[in-house]
C-alpha positions as CSV (number, residue, x, y, z in Angstrom):
1,M,-88.3,115.1,31.8
2,S,-87.0,116.1,35.2
3,K,-84.2,118.6,35.6
4,V,-84.1,117.8,39.4
5,V,-84.7,114.3,40.9
6,F,-85.2,113.8,44.6
7,V,-84.5,110.5,46.4
8,H,-86.0,110.0,49.8
9,G,-84.7,108.4,53.0
10,V,-86.0,105.8,55.4
11,G,-89.5,105.5,56.8
12,K,-91.5,106.2,53.6
13,Q,-93.0,102.7,53.2
14,Y,-96.6,103.8,53.7
15,L,-96.4,106.7,51.2
16,S,-96.4,106.7,47.5
17,E,-94.5,108.7,44.8
18,D,-97.4,111.1,44.5
19,S,-97.9,111.7,48.2
20,L,-94.2,112.2,48.8
21,A,-94.0,114.6,45.8
22,R,-96.8,116.6,47.3
23,D,-94.7,117.2,50.4
24,V,-91.1,117.5,49.2
25,I,-91.3,119.3,45.9
26,P,-92.7,122.6,47.3
27,E,-90.1,122.5,50.1
28,L,-87.3,121.9,47.5
29,L,-88.6,124.8,45.3
30,G,-88.9,127.0,48.3
31,G,-85.3,126.4,49.3
32,V,-84.1,127.3,45.8
33,R,-86.2,130.4,45.8
34,L,-84.7,131.5,49.2
35,A,-81.3,131.0,47.6
36,G,-82.1,133.3,44.7
37,G,-83.0,130.7,42.0
38,P,-83.2,129.8,39.3
39,V,-86.3,128.0,40.4
40,P,-87.4,125.1,38.2
41,A,-91.0,124.6,37.4
42,Y,-92.9,122.1,39.6
43,E,-93.2,119.6,36.8
44,E,-89.4,119.7,36.3
45,V,-88.8,118.1,39.7
46,G,-89.2,114.3,39.8
47,V,-89.3,111.9,42.8
48,A,-87.6,108.5,42.8
49,F,-89.7,106.4,45.2
50,Y,-88.6,103.1,46.6
51,G,-90.2,103.1,50.0
52,D,-92.7,100.4,49.1
53,L,-89.9,97.9,48.9
54,F,-89.8,98.0,52.7
55,R,-93.5,97.7,53.2
56,P,-94.5,94.4,55.0
57,H,-96.5,92.2,52.7
58,G,-100.0,91.2,53.5
59,T,-100.6,93.9,56.2
60,R,-103.2,96.6,56.2
61,A,-102.3,100.2,55.4
62,G,-101.1,102.1,58.4
63,Y,-99.8,99.1,60.3
64,E,-96.4,99.6,61.9
65,P,-94.5,96.7,63.4
66,A,-94.4,97.1,67.2
67,Y,-90.6,97.0,67.3
68,D,-88.9,96.8,70.7
69,E,-85.4,96.0,71.9
70,G,-85.8,92.4,71.0
71,D,-86.1,93.3,67.3
72,V,-82.6,94.6,67.0
73,E,-81.5,91.2,65.8
74,T,-78.5,91.3,63.5
75,D,-74.9,92.3,64.3
76,E,-75.2,95.0,61.7
77,E,-78.3,96.5,63.3
78,F,-76.8,96.4,66.7
79,A,-73.5,98.0,65.5
80,L,-75.4,100.8,63.8
81,L,-77.5,101.5,66.9
82,M,-74.3,101.7,69.0
83,E,-72.8,104.2,66.5
84,W,-75.9,106.4,66.8
85,W,-75.8,106.2,70.6
86,A,-72.1,107.0,70.8
87,E,-72.5,110.0,68.4
88,A,-75.6,111.3,70.3
89,A,-73.6,111.2,73.6
90,R,-70.7,112.9,71.9
91,I,-72.7,115.9,70.7
92,D,-75.2,116.2,73.6
93,P,-73.9,116.2,77.2
94,A,-77.4,115.3,78.4
95,V,-77.3,111.9,76.7
96,P,-75.5,109.2,78.7
97,G,-72.9,107.4,76.6
98,P,-72.4,103.6,76.4
99,D,-69.6,103.7,78.9
100,Q,-71.8,105.5,81.5
101,A,-74.5,102.9,80.9
102,G,-72.2,100.1,82.0
103,T,-72.2,98.2,78.7
104,R,-68.8,96.6,79.5
105,G,-67.6,97.3,75.9
106,P,-67.9,95.2,72.8
107,A,-66.9,91.9,74.5
108,G,-69.7,92.4,77.0
109,W,-72.3,93.1,74.3
110,A,-71.9,89.6,72.9
111,A,-71.7,87.8,76.3
112,S,-75.3,87.0,76.6
113,R,-78.7,87.6,75.0
114,T,-79.9,89.3,78.1
115,L,-77.0,91.7,78.3
116,R,-77.4,92.6,74.7
117,L,-81.1,93.3,75.2
118,N,-80.2,95.5,78.2
119,V,-77.7,97.4,76.1
120,V,-80.2,98.0,73.3
121,R,-82.8,99.2,75.8
122,A,-80.3,101.6,77.3
123,A,-79.4,102.9,73.8
124,L,-83.0,103.4,72.8
125,D,-83.7,105.2,76.1
126,A,-80.7,107.5,75.6
127,L,-81.6,108.3,72.0
128,T,-85.3,108.9,72.6
129,G,-84.9,110.7,75.9
130,A,-88.4,110.8,77.1
131,R,-89.5,107.4,78.4
132,Y,-93.2,108.2,78.0
133,L,-92.7,108.4,74.2
134,R,-90.8,105.1,74.2
135,G,-93.3,103.0,72.2
136,I,-93.6,105.4,69.2
137,L,-89.9,106.4,69.1
138,D,-88.6,102.9,69.5
139,R,-90.6,101.8,66.4
140,A,-89.2,104.7,64.3
141,L,-85.6,104.2,65.4
142,I,-85.6,100.4,64.9
143,G,-87.4,100.7,61.6
144,S,-84.7,103.1,60.4
145,L,-82.0,100.7,61.5
146,K,-83.7,97.9,59.6
147,Q,-84.1,99.8,56.4
148,L,-80.5,101.0,56.2
149,V,-79.2,97.6,57.0
150,G,-81.8,95.9,54.8
151,Y,-80.7,97.9,51.8
152,L,-77.0,97.0,52.3
153,T,-77.7,93.3,52.9
154,D,-80.6,92.5,50.6
155,A,-79.5,92.4,46.9
156,T,-83.1,92.3,45.6
157,V,-84.0,95.5,47.5
158,R,-80.7,97.2,46.5
159,C,-81.2,96.4,42.8
160,A,-84.8,97.5,42.8
161,A,-84.2,100.8,44.5
162,R,-81.4,101.7,42.1
163,G,-83.6,100.8,39.2
164,R,-86.3,103.2,40.5
165,L,-83.9,106.1,40.6
166,A,-82.3,105.2,37.2
167,A,-85.8,105.3,35.6
168,R,-86.2,108.9,36.8
169,I,-82.8,110.2,35.6
170,T,-82.6,111.2,31.9
171,P,-80.1,113.2,29.8
172,A,-82.1,116.3,30.9
173,T,-81.5,115.7,34.6
174,K,-79.0,118.2,36.0
175,V,-79.4,117.8,39.8
176,V,-80.0,114.8,42.1
177,V,-81.0,115.6,45.6
178,A,-80.8,112.6,48.1
179,H,-81.7,112.4,51.8
180,S,-80.3,109.9,54.3
181,L,-80.5,106.3,52.9
182,G,-81.4,107.9,49.5
183,S,-77.8,109.2,49.3
184,V,-76.5,105.6,49.3
185,V,-79.0,104.7,46.6
186,A,-78.1,107.8,44.6
187,Y,-74.3,107.2,44.9
188,E,-74.5,103.6,43.8
189,T,-76.9,104.3,41.0
190,L,-74.6,107.1,39.6
191,C,-71.7,104.7,39.8
192,D,-73.4,101.9,37.9
193,P,-72.0,101.7,34.4
194,A,-75.0,99.5,33.3
195,L,-77.3,102.5,34.1
196,N,-75.4,105.8,33.6
197,G,-74.2,105.7,30.0
198,D,-75.8,109.0,28.7
199,W,-76.2,110.9,32.0
200,D,-74.6,114.3,32.7
201,V,-75.5,115.2,36.3
202,R,-74.0,118.6,37.2
203,M,-74.7,118.3,40.9
204,L,-75.4,115.7,43.5
205,V,-76.7,117.2,46.8
206,T,-76.6,114.8,49.7
207,L,-78.5,115.6,52.9
208,G,-77.8,114.0,56.3
209,S,-76.0,111.2,54.5
210,P,-74.6,108.1,56.3
211,L,-72.1,107.4,53.4
212,G,-69.1,108.3,55.5
213,M,-69.7,105.5,58.2
214,R,-66.8,103.3,57.2
215,A,-67.4,99.8,58.5
216,L,-71.2,100.0,58.4
217,V,-71.8,101.8,55.0
218,L,-68.7,103.0,53.2
219,D,-66.9,99.6,53.1
220,R,-70.1,97.9,51.9
221,L,-70.7,100.2,48.9
222,D,-70.9,99.0,45.4
223,P,-68.3,99.7,44.0
224,A,-66.2,99.1,47.0
225,P,-63.6,101.7,48.0
226,Q,-60.0,101.1,47.1
227,D,-57.3,101.9,49.6
228,G,-59.8,103.8,51.7
229,R,-61.0,106.1,48.8
230,A,-64.4,105.6,47.2
231,A,-64.9,105.8,43.5
232,W,-66.2,109.0,41.9
233,P,-69.4,108.5,39.9
234,K,-68.5,108.9,36.2
235,P,-71.6,111.0,35.1
236,L,-71.2,113.4,38.1
237,R,-69.6,116.9,37.8
238,S,-69.9,118.2,41.3
239,W,-71.1,117.1,44.8
240,T,-72.3,119.2,47.7
241,N,-72.8,117.3,51.0
242,I,-75.0,119.1,53.6
243,A,-75.2,117.9,57.2
244,D,-76.4,119.3,60.5
245,A,-73.7,119.3,63.2
246,T,-76.0,117.3,65.5
247,D,-77.4,114.8,62.9
248,V,-76.6,111.5,64.7
249,V,-77.8,109.5,61.7
250,S,-75.0,110.7,59.4
251,V,-72.4,110.4,62.2
252,V,-69.5,111.2,59.7
253,R,-70.6,114.6,58.3
254,D,-67.6,115.4,56.1
255,L,-67.5,113.1,53.0
256,S,-64.5,114.7,51.2
257,P,-61.9,112.6,53.1
258,A,-63.5,109.4,51.7
259,F,-64.9,110.6,48.4
260,G,-62.4,113.2,47.3
261,D,-61.7,116.9,47.2
262,M,-64.5,117.5,44.6
263,V,-67.0,117.0,47.4
264,T,-67.9,120.3,49.1
265,D,-69.0,119.7,52.7
266,V,-71.5,122.3,54.0
267,P,-72.8,122.5,57.6
268,V,-76.4,123.7,58.4
269,H,-78.5,124.1,61.5
270,N,-81.8,122.3,61.5
271,G,-82.8,123.0,65.1
272,S,-84.3,120.2,67.2
273,H,-85.3,118.2,64.0
274,M,-81.7,117.6,63.0
275,H,-82.4,114.9,60.4
276,D,-85.7,116.1,59.1
277,V,-85.9,116.3,55.3
278,T,-88.0,119.5,55.4
279,R,-85.4,121.3,57.4
280,Y,-82.7,120.2,55.0
281,L,-84.7,121.1,51.8
282,T,-85.7,124.6,53.0
283,A,-82.1,125.5,54.1
284,V,-80.7,128.2,51.9
285,E,-77.4,126.2,51.6
286,T,-79.4,123.4,50.0
287,G,-81.1,125.8,47.7
288,Q,-77.8,127.3,46.7
289,A,-76.4,123.9,45.8
290,I,-79.4,123.0,43.7
291,A,-79.3,126.4,42.0
292,A,-75.6,126.0,41.2
293,G,-76.4,122.7,39.4
294,L,-79.2,124.3,37.3
295,L,-77.2,127.3,36.1
296,P,-76.2,127.2,32.4
297,R,-72.6,126.1,31.8
C-alpha cells in the first residue's frame, strides 16, 4: 500500500500508469532525498493515472489532434486562454498583452467569429513566442485548455478521475502530491464523503495548481465555495502549495486566501520550464513538504 500517491496533470493521455511511474517516482524520491528524507521505498509511492480518459477514441497511438485557433471553441476555453495570456504579459515584459494586441476588450471578443479567431491567434503567438514552433506549441496549449475545461464540464470524466485517485488512497497513505489539473482532482476527491471515510492524509502537496482561479476553477469546484471560502477536505491535516512565480498556468499562486490559513504557500524557481512537473518534484521545497508528511506523529 502506498504511503505517497502522485496525481499527474494535463497532457498524459498517451502514457500509462507504468510509464508515468517510471518517470515521476525517481524524481519525487530524489526531491525528498535532497530535502534530507525520510525517503520512502520505490514501491511505497503510487501513481493515480487518469490521462487515458482524455485519449481520443479510435485513433492510433501517438496521434495528436492538429489543434489551431479554430479549436478554441467554448467560452470557458476562450476565457482560460485569455487568463493565461494576461498573466504571461504581467510577468514577462517581452510578452505583448491583450490591450497591446488591440482586442477591444471583452465586448469586442464576442463581436464576431473572425475577431475571436484573431484574438485567439494573437494569444497563442504571445504565449508561444517563437512563430516557427507554432504548430507544436499550439497543439500543446490548446490540448491543455481542453483537458482542464473538460474535467470541469464533463461529469463522467470528473467522476472517473476521482475514482482512479480514490482507488490508490488507503489508510496507509500519508501524502498526496498533485500537479496542475491533478490538484483539482485531488482536492475534490479528498472532499468527497462517499470516498474518504477512513483516510488520514497528513499532507497534500499541490504543484502549479490552478485551484485559485476564481471564475474558471474555484467557483466550479465540488463542493462549491461558501462566501468565497472553499471547504477544507475532512481527511486532510495539512497542505503545502508550491508554485513558480512565473507559472502562468496556475495564475493565482497563493491558495491560502481561498482555502484557509492551514495552507502554506511556498514559492519556487523552475527556470525556463516554469510548469514542468520534473522541476517541481526535484525542488527541495517539494521534498521538504513530502518529508514533513511522512514523519512520525
